[in-house]
C-alpha positions in Angstrom: -5.7 36.8 8.6 -6.1 33.3 9.4 -6.1 30.9 6.3 -9.1 28.9 5.9 -7.3 25.9 7.3 -6.6 27.4 10.6 -10.4 29.0 10.4 -11.6 25.2 10.1 -9.4 24.0 12.9 -10.5 27.1 15.5 -14.1 26.2 14.5 -14.0 22.6 14.7 -12.5 22.7 18.1 -14.7 25.7 19.1 -17.7 23.1 18.5 -15.9 19.7 20.1 -15.4 17.7 17.5 -12.3 15.5 16.5 -10.8 15.7 12.8 -12.6 12.3 12.7 -15.9 13.5 13.6 -15.1 16.5 10.8 -13.9 14.2 8.0 -17.0 11.9 8.6 -19.8 14.8 8.5 -17.7 16.4 5.1 -17.0 13.9 3.2 -13.2 14.2 3.6 -9.9 12.1 3.8 -8.2 12.4 7.2 -5.1 12.8 5.0 -6.4 16.1 3.7 -8.1 17.4 6.7 -4.6 17.6 8.6 -3.2 19.3 5.5 -5.6 21.5 5.1 -5.3 22.4 9.2 -1.3 22.7 8.6 -1.4 24.9 6.2 0.3 22.6 3.4 -3.0 22.8 1.2 -5.4 25.2 -0.2 -9.2 24.2 -0.9 -11.4 26.4 -3.4 -14.5 27.4 -2.9 -16.5 24.5 -4.3 -15.4 22.6 -1.2 -18.1 24.9 0.7 -17.0 24.1 4.3 -19.9 25.3 7.0 -20.6 23.8 10.0 
């Protein structure tokens, strides 16, 4: 089973967004997104990454 970060990266790439674009649209820092996508951080349901 993949984690949230793996699914986020897969979806982001699937729709052709860069990490900068996702961060701008979701109000996230690049550091946070990088850590999330690389499995170094987890996220709660409160973030609701819906894209």
